[in-house]
C-alpha positions, 0 to 999 in steps of 0.5 A: 500500500502507498501512503498518500501525501497529507497535511495536518493543521489544528486550532483550538477547536478542530484538527484538519486532515488534508489528503491528496490521492490522485487517480482515485474515485471519491466514491471509493474510499473509507474513513474510520475514526475511533477515539484518537485513531484515524484510518483512511483507505482508498485503493491503493492508498492507506493512512493510519 
């Protein structure tokens, strides 16, 4: 699997994750957030 290019930023209220996954269809991805764990999957990209 390939780790996608990503950026993190935060302020007092929000954590923002920007993920760049070229050549994927936006209808074919999975995001899972449980507590402090964040997982993103869009074949062939995976970010944890």
